[in-house]
DSSP file (Angstrom, degrees, kcal/mol; ACC not computed):
  #  RESIDUE AA STRUCTURE BP1 BP2  ACC     N-H-->O    O-->H-N    N-H-->O    O-->H-N    TCO  KAPPA ALPHA  PHI   PSI    X-CA   Y-CA   Z-CA
    1    1 A M              0   0    0      0, 0.0     2,-0.3     0, 0.0    49,-0.0   0.000 360.0 360.0 360.0 157.3  -19.2   14.0  -21.0
    2    2 A S        -     0   0    0      2,-0.3     4,-0.1     1,-0.1    47,-0.0  -0.766 360.0-127.6-116.9 160.0  -16.7   16.4  -22.5
    3    3 A N  S    S+     0   0    0     -2,-0.3    -1,-0.1     2,-0.1     3,-0.0   0.629  86.6  98.5 -77.7 -13.8  -16.0   17.8  -25.9
    4    4 A T  S    S-     0   0    0      1,-0.1    -2,-0.3     2,-0.1     5,-0.1  -0.547  88.4-109.8 -72.6 134.1  -12.5   16.5  -25.5
    5    5 A P    >>  -     0   0    0      0, 0.0     3,-1.9     0, 0.0     4,-0.5  -0.414  27.9-120.7 -61.3 141.6  -11.8   13.2  -27.3
    6    6 A A  G >4 S+     0   0    0      1,-0.3     3,-1.8     2,-0.2     6,-0.2   0.879 110.1  60.2 -52.9 -43.2  -11.3   10.5  -24.6
    7    7 A Y  G 34 S+     0   0    0      1,-0.3    -1,-0.3     5,-0.1     6,-0.1   0.657 103.5  52.0 -65.8 -13.8   -7.8    9.6  -25.8
    8    8 A K  G <4 S+     0   0    0     -3,-1.9    -1,-0.3     4,-0.1    -2,-0.2   0.519  85.1 106.4 -95.7  -7.6   -6.7   13.2  -25.1
    9    9 A H  S X< S-     0   0    0     -3,-1.8     3,-1.8    -4,-0.5     4,-0.4  -0.481  78.1-125.1 -73.3 141.6   -8.0   13.3  -21.5
   10   10 A P  T 3  S+     0   0    0      0, 0.0     4,-0.3     0, 0.0     3,-0.2   0.728 109.9  50.1 -60.9 -21.6   -5.2   13.1  -18.8
   11   11 A L  T 3> S+     0   0    0      1,-0.2     4,-2.4     2,-0.1     5,-0.2   0.463  84.1  92.4 -94.3  -1.0   -6.9   10.0  -17.2
   12   12 A Y  H <> S+     0   0    0     -3,-1.8     4,-3.0    -6,-0.2     5,-0.2   0.915  85.3  48.2 -61.6 -44.7   -7.3    8.1  -20.4
   13   13 A V  H  > S+     0   0    0     -4,-0.4     4,-2.8     1,-0.2     5,-0.3   0.898 110.9  52.1 -64.6 -39.3   -4.0    6.2  -20.1
   14   14 A T  H  > S+     0   0    0     -4,-0.3     4,-2.2     2,-0.2    -1,-0.2   0.942 113.4  44.3 -59.2 -47.9   -4.9    5.3  -16.4
   15   15 A W  H  X S+     0   0    0     -4,-2.4     4,-2.2     2,-0.2    -2,-0.2   0.919 114.7  48.5 -63.3 -45.8   -8.2    3.9  -17.5
   16   16 A R  H  X S+     0   0    0     -4,-3.0     4,-2.4    -5,-0.2    -2,-0.2   0.919 113.4  45.8 -63.2 -44.9   -6.8    2.0  -20.5
   17   17 A M  H  X S+     0   0    0     -4,-2.8     4,-2.7     2,-0.2     5,-0.2   0.876 110.1  54.7 -68.5 -36.9   -4.0    0.4  -18.5
   18   18 A M  H  X S+     0   0    0     -4,-2.2     4,-1.3    -5,-0.3    -1,-0.2   0.942 112.6  43.2 -58.8 -48.2   -6.4   -0.6  -15.7
   19   19 A R  H  X S+     0   0    0     -4,-2.2     4,-2.4     1,-0.2     5,-0.3   0.903 112.7  52.7 -64.8 -41.9   -8.6   -2.3  -18.2
   20   20 A R  H  X S+     0   0    0     -4,-2.4     4,-2.1     1,-0.2     7,-0.3   0.926 106.6  52.1 -62.0 -46.4   -5.7   -4.0  -20.0
   21   21 A R  H  < S+     0   0    0     -4,-2.7    13,-1.8     1,-0.2    12,-0.3   0.838 120.3  35.5 -58.4 -33.1   -4.1   -5.4  -16.8
   22   22 A C  H  < S+     0   0    0     -4,-1.3    -1,-0.2    11,-0.2    -2,-0.2   0.739 128.0  30.0 -93.7 -24.6   -7.5   -7.0  -15.9
   23   23 A Q  H  < S+     0   0    0     -4,-2.4    -3,-0.2     1,-0.1    -2,-0.2   0.559 100.8  72.6-117.9 -10.7   -8.9   -8.0  -19.3
   24   24 A T    ><  -     0   0    0     -4,-2.1     3,-2.3    -5,-0.3     6,-0.2  -0.868  56.9-162.8-116.8 101.5   -6.1   -8.8  -21.7
   25   25 A P  T 3  S+     0   0    0      0, 0.0     6,-0.1     0, 0.0    -1,-0.1   0.747  89.2  50.5 -55.4 -28.9   -4.3  -12.1  -20.9
   26   26 A N  T 3  S+     0   0    0      4,-0.1     2,-0.2     2,-0.1     3,-0.1   0.320  90.3 104.3 -94.2  11.4   -1.2  -11.3  -23.0
   27   27 A S  S X  S-     0   0    0     -3,-2.3     3,-1.7    -7,-0.3     4,-0.3  -0.563  84.3 -91.9 -89.9 156.1   -0.6   -7.9  -21.4
   28   28 A D  T 3  S+     0   0    0      1,-0.2    -1,-0.1    -2,-0.2    -4,-0.1  -0.422 112.4  18.1 -61.3 134.3    2.1   -7.1  -18.9
   29   29 A G  T >> S+     0   0    0     -2,-0.1     3,-1.0    -4,-0.1     4,-0.8   0.331  84.7 121.5  88.7  -8.2    0.7   -7.5  -15.4
   30   30 A Y  G X4>S+     0   0    0     -3,-1.7     5,-3.5     1,-0.3     3,-1.2   0.905  71.3  56.4 -56.0 -42.5   -2.3   -9.6  -16.3
   31   31 A E  G 345S+     0   0    0     -4,-0.3    -1,-0.3     1,-0.3    -3,-0.1   0.797 109.0  47.4 -62.8 -26.3   -1.2  -12.5  -14.1
   32   32 A S  G <45S+     0   0    0     -3,-1.0    -1,-0.3     3,-0.1    -2,-0.2   0.566 130.2  17.3 -88.5  -9.4   -1.1  -10.1  -11.1
   33   33 A Y  T X<>S+     0   0    0     -3,-1.2     5,-2.4    -4,-0.8     3,-1.5   0.529 135.4  21.2-123.0 -88.6   -4.5   -8.7  -11.9
   34   34 A G  G > 5S+     0   0    0    -13,-1.8     3,-1.6     1,-0.3    -3,-0.2   0.862 121.9  59.1 -56.6 -37.2   -6.9  -10.4  -14.3
   35   35 A G  G 3 <S+     0   0    0     -5,-3.5    -1,-0.3   -14,-0.3    -4,-0.2   0.723 106.3  48.4 -65.2 -21.4   -5.1  -13.7  -13.7
   36   36 A R  G < 5S-     0   0    0     -3,-1.5    -1,-0.3    -6,-0.4    -2,-0.2   0.355 127.8 -98.6 -96.8   2.7   -5.9  -13.4  -10.0
   37   37 A G  T < 5S+     0   0    0     -3,-1.6     2,-0.4    -4,-0.3    -3,-0.2   0.540  72.2 150.1  93.2   6.6   -9.6  -12.6  -10.7
   38   38 A I      < -     0   0    0     -5,-2.4    -1,-0.3   -17,-0.1     2,-0.3  -0.600  23.0-179.6 -74.1 130.6   -9.3   -8.8  -10.3
   39   39 A T        -     0   0    0     -2,-0.4    35,-3.0   -16,-0.0     2,-0.5  -0.782  30.9-117.7-125.2 168.9  -11.9   -7.1  -12.6
   40   40 A V  B     -a   74   0A   0     -2,-0.3    35,-0.2    33,-0.2    33,-0.0  -0.936  42.4-109.8-104.5 130.2  -13.0   -3.6  -13.6
   41   41 A C    >>  -     0   0    0     33,-2.9     4,-3.1    -2,-0.5     3,-0.7  -0.186  25.0-115.0 -58.0 153.0  -16.6   -2.9  -12.6
   42   42 A D  H 3> S+     0   0    0      1,-0.2     4,-2.1     2,-0.2     5,-0.2   0.866 114.1  63.6 -57.3 -37.7  -19.0   -2.7  -15.5
   43   43 A R  H 34 S+     0   0    0      1,-0.2     4,-0.3     2,-0.2    -1,-0.2   0.894 116.4  27.9 -55.5 -42.8  -19.6    1.0  -14.7
   44   44 A W  H X4 S+     0   0    0     -3,-0.7     3,-0.5    30,-0.2     7,-0.2   0.854 116.7  57.9 -88.2 -38.9  -16.0    1.8  -15.4
   45   45 A S  H 3< S+     0   0    0     -4,-3.1    -3,-0.2     1,-0.2    -2,-0.2   0.871 114.0  38.1 -61.5 -37.2  -15.1   -0.8  -18.0
   46   46 A N  T 3< S+     0   0    0     -4,-2.1     2,-0.3    -5,-0.3    -1,-0.2   0.551 119.9  41.7 -93.7  -8.5  -17.8    0.2  -20.4
   47   47 A D    <>  -     0   0    0     -3,-0.5     4,-1.7    -4,-0.3     3,-0.5  -0.814  51.5-171.2-149.0 102.8  -17.7    4.0  -20.0
   48   48 A F  H  > S+     0   0    0     -2,-0.3     4,-2.4     1,-0.2     5,-0.2   0.900  91.7  54.8 -56.7 -43.5  -14.5    6.1  -19.8
   49   49 A W  H  > S+     0   0    0      1,-0.2     4,-2.2     2,-0.2    -1,-0.2   0.809 105.1  52.6 -67.2 -28.9  -16.5    9.3  -18.9
   50   50 A T  H  > S+     0   0    0     -3,-0.5     4,-2.2     2,-0.2    -1,-0.2   0.897 108.2  51.8 -69.4 -40.3  -18.2    7.6  -15.9
   51   51 A F  H  X S+     0   0    0     -4,-1.7     4,-2.1    -7,-0.2     5,-0.2   0.942 110.4  48.5 -56.8 -48.9  -14.7    6.5  -14.7
   52   52 A V  H  X S+     0   0    0     -4,-2.4     4,-1.9     1,-0.2    -2,-0.2   0.915 110.4  51.4 -59.1 -44.7  -13.6   10.2  -15.0
   53   53 A E  H  < S+     0   0    0     -4,-2.2    -1,-0.2     1,-0.2    -2,-0.2   0.889 113.2  45.4 -59.9 -40.5  -16.6   11.4  -13.1
   54   54 A D  H  < S+     0   0    0     -4,-2.2    -1,-0.2     1,-0.2    -2,-0.2   0.824 122.2  32.6 -75.7 -32.3  -16.0    8.9  -10.3
   55   55 A V  H  < S+     0   0    0     -4,-2.1    -2,-0.2    -5,-0.2    -1,-0.2   0.550  91.6 149.0-106.2  -7.9  -12.3    9.5   -9.8
   56   56 A S     <  +     0   0    0     -4,-1.9     2,-0.1    -5,-0.2    -4,-0.0  -0.462  42.9  42.9 -78.8 150.5  -11.8   13.1  -10.6
   57   57 A P  S    S-     0   0    0      0, 0.0    -1,-0.0     0, 0.0     3,-0.0   0.594  70.0-147.7 -88.5 154.7  -10.0   15.2   -9.7
   58   58 A K        -     0   0    0      1,-0.1    -2,-0.1    -2,-0.1     7,-0.0  -0.712  18.5-135.9 -76.3 126.6   -6.6   13.6   -9.6
   59   59 A P        -     0   0    0      0, 0.0    -1,-0.1     0, 0.0    -3,-0.0   0.785  68.1 -36.6 -60.9 -29.3   -4.9   15.4   -6.7
   60   60 A G    >   -     0   0    0      1,-0.0     3,-1.7     3,-0.0     0, 0.0  -0.967  65.3 -83.6 179.3 170.7   -1.6   15.8   -8.5
   61   61 A P  T 3  S+     0   0    0      0, 0.0    -1,-0.0     0, 0.0    -3,-0.0   0.722 118.5  63.6 -65.9 -21.1    0.8   14.2  -11.0
   62   62 A E  T 3  S+     0   0    0      2,-0.0    22,-0.4    -3,-0.0     2,-0.3   0.480  88.1  91.2 -82.4  -0.9    2.5   12.1   -8.2
   63   63 A Y    <   -     0   0    0     -3,-1.7     2,-0.3    20,-0.1    20,-0.2  -0.722  52.9-175.4 -97.8 144.8   -0.7   10.2   -7.5
   64   64 A T  E     -B   82   0B   0     18,-2.5    18,-2.5    -2,-0.3     2,-0.3  -0.913  38.2 -87.3-131.2 161.8   -1.8    6.9   -9.2
   65   65 A L  E     -B   81   0B   0     -2,-0.3     2,-0.4    16,-0.2    16,-0.2  -0.511  50.0-176.5 -72.1 131.7   -4.9    4.9   -8.9
   66   66 A D  E     -B   80   0B   0     14,-3.0    14,-2.1    -2,-0.3     2,-0.6  -0.967  25.3-133.3-132.2 143.5   -4.8    2.4   -6.0
   67   67 A R  E     -B   79   0B   0     -2,-0.4    12,-0.3    12,-0.2     7,-0.1  -0.872  11.5-149.7 -94.8 125.6   -7.1   -0.3   -4.8
   68   68 A R  S    S+     0   0    0     10,-3.0     2,-0.7    -2,-0.6    -1,-0.2   0.929  94.2  42.5 -58.2 -46.8   -7.7   -0.1   -1.0
   69   69 A N  S >  S-     0   0    0      9,-0.4     3,-2.0     4,-0.2    -1,-0.2  -0.912  78.6-155.2-102.8 112.8   -8.2   -3.9   -0.9
   70   70 A N  T 3  S+     0   0    0     -2,-0.7    -1,-0.1     1,-0.3    22,-0.1   0.682  95.7  50.8 -65.3 -17.1   -5.6   -5.5   -3.1
   71   71 A D  T 3  S+     0   0    0      2,-0.1    -1,-0.3    -3,-0.0     2,-0.1   0.464  99.2  89.8 -94.8  -2.4   -7.8   -8.6   -3.6
   72   72 A G  S <  S-     0   0    0     -3,-2.0     2,-0.1     1,-0.1    -5,-0.1  -0.387  79.0-102.7 -91.7 170.5  -10.7   -6.4   -4.6
   73   73 A N        -     0   0    0    -35,-0.1     2,-0.9    -2,-0.1   -33,-0.2  -0.291  37.9 -90.9 -86.2 169.8  -11.8   -5.1   -7.9
   74   74 A Y  B    S+a   40   0A   0    -35,-3.0   -33,-2.9    -7,-0.1   -30,-0.2  -0.771  74.2 127.1 -80.5 110.2  -11.5   -1.8   -9.6
   75   75 A C  S >> S-     0   0    0     -2,-0.9     3,-1.3   -35,-0.2     4,-0.9  -0.963  73.7 -95.1-158.4 163.5  -14.6    0.0   -8.6
   76   76 A P  T 34 S+     0   0    0      0, 0.0     3,-0.5     0, 0.0    -1,-0.1   0.853 121.1  52.3 -55.8 -37.0  -15.6    3.3   -7.0
   77   77 A E  T 34 S+     0   0    0      1,-0.2    -3,-0.1    -3,-0.0    -9,-0.0   0.715 116.4  38.5 -73.1 -20.0  -15.8    1.8   -3.5
   78   78 A N  T <4 S+     0   0    0     -3,-1.3   -10,-3.0    -5,-0.1    -9,-0.4   0.405 101.6  82.0-113.2   1.2  -12.4    0.2   -3.6
   79   79 A C  E  <  +B   67   0B   0     -4,-0.9     2,-0.3    -3,-0.5   -12,-0.2  -0.813  42.4 157.2-115.9 152.5  -10.2    2.8   -5.5
   80   80 A R  E     -B   66   0B   0    -14,-2.1   -14,-3.0    -2,-0.3     2,-0.5  -0.951  45.1 -97.7-154.6 166.3   -8.5    6.0   -4.4
   81   81 A W  E     +B   65   0B   0     -2,-0.3     2,-0.3   -16,-0.2   -16,-0.2  -0.828  50.0 176.5 -90.4 134.1   -5.6    8.2   -5.5
   82   82 A A  E     -B   64   0B   0    -18,-2.5   -18,-2.5    -2,-0.5     2,-0.1  -0.969  28.1-120.8-140.6 152.9   -2.4    7.4   -3.7
   83   83 A T     >  -     0   0    0     -2,-0.3     4,-2.5   -20,-0.2     5,-0.2  -0.340  40.9-100.2 -80.6 170.6    1.3    8.4   -3.6
   84   84 A R  H  > S+     0   0    0    -22,-0.4     4,-2.7     1,-0.2     5,-0.2   0.898 125.2  52.3 -57.8 -41.2    4.1    5.9   -4.2
   85   85 A E  H  > S+     0   0    0      2,-0.2     4,-1.5     1,-0.2    -1,-0.2   0.914 109.9  47.5 -64.1 -42.8    4.6    5.7   -0.4
   86   86 A E  H  4 S+     0   0    0      1,-0.2     4,-0.3     2,-0.2    -1,-0.2   0.902 113.6  48.1 -64.6 -40.6    1.0    4.9    0.2
   87   87 A Q  H >< S+     0   0    0     -4,-2.5     3,-1.4     1,-0.2    -2,-0.2   0.888 106.8  56.0 -68.0 -37.7    0.9    2.3   -2.5
   88   88 A A  H >< S+     0   0    0     -4,-2.7     3,-0.8     1,-0.3    -1,-0.2   0.848 107.3  50.1 -62.2 -32.7    4.1    0.7   -1.2
   89   89 A A  T 3< S+     0   0    0     -4,-1.5    -1,-0.3     1,-0.2    -2,-0.2   0.531 108.4  55.6 -80.6  -5.6    2.4    0.3    2.2
   90   90 A N  T <  S+     0   0    0     -3,-1.4    -1,-0.2    -4,-0.3    -2,-0.2  -0.018  78.1 125.0-118.5  28.9   -0.6   -1.3    0.5
   91   91 A R  S X  S-     0   0    0     -3,-0.8     3,-1.3     1,-0.1   -21,-0.1  -0.467  71.4-115.1 -84.9 160.5    1.1   -4.2   -1.4
   92   92 A R  T 3  S+     0   0    0      1,-0.2    -1,-0.1    -2,-0.1   -21,-0.0   0.845 117.0  48.2 -61.6 -33.2    0.0   -7.8   -1.1
   93   93 A D  T 3  S+     0   0    0      2,-0.1     2,-0.3     0, 0.0    -1,-0.2   0.369  82.2 121.5 -92.7   6.8    3.4   -8.7    0.5
   94   94 A T    <   -     0   0    0     -3,-1.3     2,-0.5     1,-0.1    -5,-0.1  -0.524  64.2-128.4 -70.7 131.0    3.4   -5.8    3.0
   95   95 A V        -     0   0    0     -2,-0.3    11,-2.6     2,-0.0     2,-0.4  -0.713  23.1-157.2 -82.2 123.3    3.7   -7.0    6.6
   96   96 A R  E     -C  105   0C   0     -2,-0.5     2,-0.4     9,-0.2     9,-0.2  -0.861   8.7-170.3-104.0 135.8    0.9   -5.5    8.7
   97   97 A V  E     -C  104   0C   0      7,-3.0     7,-2.3    -2,-0.4     2,-0.5  -0.989  10.0-153.4-129.6 133.9    1.3   -5.2   12.5
   98   98 A T  E     +C  103   0C   0     -2,-0.4     2,-0.4     5,-0.2     5,-0.2  -0.937  15.9 176.4-109.4 122.8   -1.3   -4.3   15.0
   99   99 A L  E >  S-C  102   0C   0      3,-2.4     3,-2.2    -2,-0.5    58,-0.1  -0.994  72.4 -13.4-125.3 126.7   -0.1   -2.7   18.3
  100  100 A N  T 3  S-     0   0    0     -2,-0.4    -1,-0.1     1,-0.3     3,-0.1   0.862 130.3 -52.4  52.2  39.7   -2.6   -1.5   20.9
  101  101 A G  T 3  S+     0   0    0      1,-0.2     2,-0.5    -3,-0.0    -1,-0.3   0.439 114.7 114.8  80.6   0.2   -5.4   -1.7   18.4
  102  102 A E  E <   -C   99   0C   0     -3,-2.2    -3,-2.4     2,-0.0     2,-0.5  -0.912  52.0-153.7-108.9 122.9   -3.6    0.3   15.7
  103  103 A E  E     +C   98   0C   0     -2,-0.5     2,-0.3    -5,-0.2    -5,-0.2  -0.808  25.3 153.6 -98.1 131.9   -2.7   -1.3   12.5
  104  104 A R  E     -C   97   0C   0     -7,-2.3    -7,-3.0    -2,-0.5     2,-0.1  -0.940  47.2 -92.5-143.5 164.5    0.3   -0.1   10.4
  105  105 A C  E >>  -C   96   0C   0     -2,-0.3     4,-2.0    -9,-0.2     3,-0.5  -0.479  41.4-110.4 -75.9 156.5    2.7   -1.5    7.9
  106  106 A L  H 3> S+     0   0    0    -11,-2.6     4,-2.7     1,-0.2     5,-0.2   0.847 117.6  59.0 -56.4 -37.2    6.0   -2.8    9.4
  107  107 A T  H 3> S+     0   0    0    -12,-0.2     4,-2.0     2,-0.2    -1,-0.2   0.912 105.7  48.1 -59.9 -43.6    7.8    0.1    7.7
  108  108 A A  H <> S+     0   0    0     -3,-0.5     4,-2.2     1,-0.2    -2,-0.2   0.917 112.3  48.3 -65.0 -43.4    5.8    2.7    9.5
  109  109 A W  H  X S+     0   0    0     -4,-2.0     4,-2.8     1,-0.2     5,-0.2   0.903 108.4  55.0 -63.9 -39.2    6.3    0.9   12.9
  110  110 A A  H  X>S+     0   0    0     -4,-2.7     5,-2.4     1,-0.2     4,-1.0   0.912 108.4  48.8 -60.0 -42.0   10.0    0.7   12.2
  111  111 A L  H  <5S+     0   0    0     -4,-2.0     3,-0.4     2,-0.2    -1,-0.2   0.924 112.3  48.2 -62.1 -44.0   10.1    4.5   11.7
  112  112 A I  H  <5S+     0   0    0     -4,-2.2    38,-0.4     1,-0.2    -2,-0.2   0.904 115.5  43.9 -63.1 -41.9    8.2    5.1   14.9
  113  113 A F  H  <5S-     0   0    0     -4,-2.8    -1,-0.2    -5,-0.1    -2,-0.2   0.570 111.2-120.8 -82.4  -8.8   10.4    2.7   16.9
  114  114 A G  T  <5 +     0   0    0     -4,-1.0     2,-0.4    -3,-0.4    -3,-0.2   0.819  69.9 126.6  75.2  31.4   13.6    4.1   15.3
  115  115 A V      < -     0   0    0     -5,-2.4    -1,-0.3    -6,-0.2    -2,-0.1  -0.949  66.0-108.0-120.9 140.8   14.8    0.8   13.9
  116  116 A R     >  -     0   0    0     -2,-0.4     4,-2.0     1,-0.1     3,-0.4  -0.427  23.9-129.7 -65.0 139.7   15.7    0.1   10.3
  117  117 A Q  H  > S+     0   0    0      1,-0.2     4,-2.8     2,-0.2     5,-0.2   0.885 109.1  56.5 -57.5 -40.1   13.1   -1.9    8.5
  118  118 A Q  H  > S+     0   0    0      1,-0.2     4,-2.3     2,-0.2    -1,-0.2   0.865 105.4  51.9 -61.9 -35.9   15.8   -4.3    7.2
  119  119 A T  H  > S+     0   0    0     -3,-0.4     4,-2.3     2,-0.2    -1,-0.2   0.930 111.0  46.8 -65.0 -45.7   16.9   -4.9   10.9
  120  120 A V  H  X S+     0   0    0     -4,-2.0     4,-2.2     1,-0.2    -2,-0.2   0.931 113.3  48.4 -62.3 -46.3   13.3   -5.8   11.9
  121  121 A E  H  X S+     0   0    0     -4,-2.8     4,-2.7     1,-0.2     5,-0.2   0.895 111.3  50.4 -62.3 -40.6   12.8   -8.1    8.9
  122  122 A K  H  X>S+     0   0    0     -4,-2.3     4,-3.2     2,-0.2     5,-0.7   0.911 109.9  50.3 -64.8 -42.6   16.2   -9.9    9.5
  123  123 A R  H  X5S+     0   0    0     -4,-2.3     6,-1.7     1,-0.2     4,-1.2   0.902 114.5  44.4 -61.8 -40.7   15.3  -10.4   13.2
  124  124 A M  H  X5S+     0   0    0     -4,-2.2     4,-0.5     4,-0.2    -2,-0.2   0.919 121.0  39.0 -69.6 -42.9   11.9  -11.9   12.2
  125  125 A R  H  <5S+     0   0    0     -4,-2.7    -2,-0.2    -5,-0.2    -3,-0.2   0.941 128.2  27.5 -74.1 -49.9   13.3  -14.0    9.4
  126  126 A E  H  <5S+     0   0    0     -4,-3.2    -3,-0.2    -5,-0.2    -2,-0.1   0.768 131.0  33.6 -90.5 -27.1   16.6  -15.3   10.9
  127  127 A Q  H  <<S-     0   0    0     -4,-1.2    -3,-0.2    -5,-0.7    -1,-0.2   0.439  98.6-124.9-109.9  -1.2   15.9  -15.2   14.6
  128  128 A G     <  +     0   0    0     -4,-0.5    -4,-0.2    -6,-0.2    -3,-0.1   0.716  52.9 159.3  68.5  20.6   12.2  -16.1   14.5
  129  129 A M        -     0   0    0     -6,-1.7    -1,-0.2    -9,-0.1     2,-0.1  -0.385  41.5-117.4 -73.6 153.3   11.2  -13.1   16.5
  130  130 A G     >  -     0   0    0      1,-0.1     4,-2.3    -2,-0.1     5,-0.2  -0.380  36.3 -99.3 -76.9 168.9    7.7  -11.7   16.4
  131  131 A A  H  > S+     0   0    0      1,-0.2     4,-2.0     2,-0.2     5,-0.2   0.904 120.8  50.7 -60.4 -43.2    7.2   -8.2   15.1
  132  132 A L  H  > S+     0   0    0      1,-0.2     4,-2.7     2,-0.2     5,-0.2   0.939 111.5  46.2 -64.0 -46.9    7.0   -6.5   18.5
  133  133 A G  H  > S+     0   0    0      1,-0.2     4,-2.2     2,-0.2    -1,-0.2   0.903 112.7  51.2 -61.1 -40.4   10.2   -8.1   19.8
  134  134 A A  H  < S+     0   0    0     -4,-2.3    -1,-0.2     1,-0.2    -2,-0.2   0.832 114.6  43.8 -66.7 -31.9   12.0   -7.3   16.6
  135  135 A L  H  < S+     0   0    0     -4,-2.0    -2,-0.2    -5,-0.2    -1,-0.2   0.875 118.4  42.0 -77.1 -38.4   10.8   -3.7   16.8
  136  136 A Y  H  < S+     0   0    0     -4,-2.7    -2,-0.2    -5,-0.2    -3,-0.2   0.769  83.5 105.0 -86.9 -27.0   11.6   -3.2   20.5
  137  137 A L  S  < S-     0   0    0     -4,-2.2    -4,-0.0    -5,-0.2    24,-0.0  -0.310  84.1-102.3 -56.6 131.3   14.9   -4.9   20.9
  138  138 A P        -     0   0    0      0, 0.0     2,-0.4     0, 0.0    -1,-0.1  -0.167  38.2-110.8 -56.1 150.8   17.6   -2.3   21.3
  139  139 A V        -     0   0    0      6,-0.2     5,-0.1    -3,-0.1     8,-0.1  -0.684  69.8 -16.2 -87.7 133.5   19.7   -1.6   18.1
  140  140 A G        -     0   0    0     -2,-0.4     3,-0.1     1,-0.1     0, 0.0   0.273  52.4-131.6  67.0 169.7   23.4   -2.7   18.0
  141  141 A R  S    S+     0   0    0      1,-0.1     2,-1.5     2,-0.0    -1,-0.1   0.640  83.0  71.6-124.8 -40.6   25.8   -3.6   20.8
  142  142 A C  S    S-     0   0    0      1,-0.2    -1,-0.1     0, 0.0    -2,-0.0  -0.601 127.4 -49.5 -93.1  80.9   29.0   -1.7   20.2
  143  143 A G  S    S+     0   0    0     -2,-1.5    -1,-0.2     1,-0.2     3,-0.1   0.679  81.9 166.7  71.3  17.5   28.2    1.9   21.1
  144  144 A A        -     0   0    0      1,-0.1    -1,-0.2    -5,-0.1     2,-0.1  -0.380  45.6 -99.6 -63.4 143.6   25.1    2.1   19.0
  145  145 A R        -     0   0    0      1,-0.1     2,-0.2    -2,-0.0    -6,-0.2  -0.370  34.8-115.9 -68.3 142.6   23.2    5.2   19.8
  146  146 A K        -     0   0    0     -3,-0.1     2,-0.4    -8,-0.1    -1,-0.1  -0.542  28.8-133.4 -74.3 141.2   20.2    4.8   22.1
  147  147 A R        -     0   0    0     -2,-0.2     2,-0.6   -34,-0.1    -1,-0.0  -0.789   7.2-137.1 -98.9 142.0   16.9    5.6   20.5
  148  148 A K        -     0   0    0     -2,-0.4     2,-0.3   -34,-0.0    -2,-0.0  -0.861  20.8-154.0 -97.1 121.7   14.4    7.7   22.3
  149  149 A L        -     0   0    0     -2,-0.6   -36,-0.1     1,-0.1   -37,-0.0  -0.700  28.2-100.0 -94.1 146.7   10.9    6.3   21.9
  150  150 A D     >  -     0   0    0    -38,-0.4     4,-2.9    -2,-0.3     5,-0.2  -0.425  41.1-117.0 -53.9 136.7    7.8    8.4   22.0
  151  151 A P  H  > S+     0   0    0      0, 0.0     4,-2.1     0, 0.0     5,-0.1   0.849 114.7  48.9 -53.1 -38.9    6.5    7.8   25.6
  152  152 A I  H  > S+     0   0    0      2,-0.2     4,-2.3     1,-0.2     5,-0.2   0.927 112.8  47.2 -68.3 -43.1    3.3    6.2   24.4
  153  153 A V  H  > S+     0   0    0      1,-0.2     4,-3.0     2,-0.2     5,-0.2   0.907 111.4  52.1 -62.6 -42.2    5.2    3.9   22.1
  154  154 A A  H  X S+     0   0    0     -4,-2.9     4,-2.7     1,-0.2    -1,-0.2   0.900 109.8  49.0 -61.4 -41.0    7.6    3.0   24.9
  155  155 A E  H  X S+     0   0    0     -4,-2.1     4,-2.1    -5,-0.2    -2,-0.2   0.918 113.2  46.3 -65.3 -43.2    4.7    2.1   27.2
  156  156 A I  H  X S+     0   0    0     -4,-2.3     4,-2.2     2,-0.2     5,-0.2   0.933 114.5  47.9 -63.1 -45.9    3.1   -0.1   24.5
  157  157 A A  H  X S+     0   0    0     -4,-3.0     4,-2.2     1,-0.2    -2,-0.2   0.907 111.0  50.5 -63.4 -42.2    6.4   -1.8   23.7
  158  158 A A  H  X S+     0   0    0     -4,-2.7     4,-1.4     1,-0.2    -1,-0.2   0.897 109.8  51.6 -62.6 -40.1    7.2   -2.4   27.4
  159  159 A F  H  < S+     0   0    0     -4,-2.1     3,-0.2     1,-0.2    -2,-0.2   0.933 114.5  41.4 -62.1 -46.7    3.8   -3.9   27.9
  160  160 A Y  H  < S+     0   0    0     -4,-2.2    -1,-0.2     1,-0.2    -2,-0.2   0.789 112.0  55.4 -74.0 -27.2    4.2   -6.3   25.0
  161  161 A A  H  <        0   0    0     -4,-2.2    -1,-0.2     1,-0.2    -2,-0.2   0.763 360.0 360.0 -76.0 -23.8    7.8   -7.1   25.9
  162  162 A A     <        0   0    0     -4,-1.4    -1,-0.2    -3,-0.2    -2,-0.1   0.489 360.0 360.0 -70.5 360.0    6.9   -8.2   29.4
C-alpha cells in the first residue's frame, strides 16, 4: 500500500473505469462488458492496491489495459498492457488467419503479403474468396506494381494456392 491516496494514483482511473464498464449497467460500455458477462475478479474489484501490485509498472503512457481473451474476465492471468495497435488486433471482430501453423490478424498478413487490408476484405466479402486466396491474388491489373514476397511467405502462399 502507498501513502498516496488511491484517487491520486496514475492507475486509479484505469481501475475505476474497468470496474464501471463491468459493474454499472447505466455506464457507457456496459453492454460490451458487464452485459456480456465480463467481470472483474474479486482480487481487483475489492482492492485497488492489489490491482496496482498486479499490473505495475505501466510501460508507458501509450499503453492501456487489455484482456488477452476478449471473452475472459479482468484478472491477472488475462490482462496485459497493450498499445493501440495491439488492442486493434485483439478485438472481437478481428479476423484471425492461420498460415503454416502461425496465427495472425488479417491486417498483419496483409502487410506481410503487401496487399491493402481493404482489398483483402473486399475480395473475401464480395467475391467469396478465402483469406489465403484474397491475400495471394496479385494486386491490380493495369500496370500495378508487382509485389515482392518474402521467400518463405511466397512458398507458403504457392502451396495453399495450388
